[in-house]
C-alpha positions, 0 to 999 in steps of 0.5 A, a space after each residue: 603444514 604440519 609435517 608428520 613424523 615418518 617411521 620405520 617400518 622397524 618401528 611399525 613393525 615392534 608397534 604391530 607386536 606389541 598390539 598383539 602381545 597386548 591381544 594375547 595378554 588379553 585372551 589369556 588374562 580372560 581364560 585363565 585370569 591374572 594369578 594363573 597367567 604366565 610370560 610363557 602363555 602370552 609368548 606362545 599365545 602371539 607365537 613369539 619367544 620370552 626373549 623377544 617379550 621382554 622386549 616390549 614389557 619388561 614384568 607380568 605386571 607391566 604386561 596386563 597393566 598396558 592392556 588395561 591401560 588400552 582397556 579405559 582408553 577404549 571407554 574413553 575414546 569413545 566417551 570423547 566420540 559421543 554425541 553431544 546431543 544423547 543426554 546422560 543415561 543414553 550415553 552411559 547405557 551406549 556406554 555400557 554397550 561398548 563394554 558388553 560386546 568388548 566382552 563378548 569378543 573375548 576383552 576385559 571387564 573395566 573391574 579386571 579383578 577380585 583379586 587384591 594382588 591384582 588391586 594393589 598393582 594397578 593402584 601403583 601404576 600410574 598411568 592406568 590411576 590417572 585413566 581410570 580417574 578421568 573415566 570416573 568423573 566422567 561417568 559419575 558426572 553422567 550419573 549425578 546429572 540422570 540422577 537431577 534428569 530423573 532418569 536414574 533414582 535421585 534417593 540413592 546415593 551416586 557412587 551406588 549406581 556408580 559403582 554397580 553399572 561398573 558392575 554389570 560390564 563383568 556381569 558372568 552372566 554375559 558369560 552364560 547367555 553367549 554359552 548356553 542360549 542362542 540368543 545373538 552377541 546383539 539380543 544379549 548387550 540389548 537384554 543387558 542392558 534392560 535389566 540394568 537400566 529398567 531391572 527385570 
């Protein structure tokens, strides 16, 4: 019989606050971007002092890295929970649907920024890179199998399909449709999947 570790109320409160900080970081990043975001912005959004924020995260780089690691963890968990009976293209579609719903809920895309500074910062983040490599390998295997199955264009290099797939998670059409169309989030996701896998 295993004994689960006991967490004190203080530990639980610390973890809850950390989660709230990452939620706020995601929100501020989505509206201001990395370069304009400050630690003051995040502390204000959570309702804590900046010294309290620094008890959790030592720098803006560490904070943003953890927010993006949480996104990748969510994607990896989604992949692990998928029905094994789904075809590769169905799995790719299901993960893209999840990613688009994250975006519509105020979350971040898989590709966080075209900023060289952010890209370099993430390349130095070992925890982030390990997760990114893991997810990339899983998705690359699905793309190659879907090409073999005839469900994706076998004449295209798999990298072209894979990076086009990642780009769909950043497509600004999602924000435009959410803001200016009268469609529900479910309808937006469904139409974006059609565009991604069947074209226009």
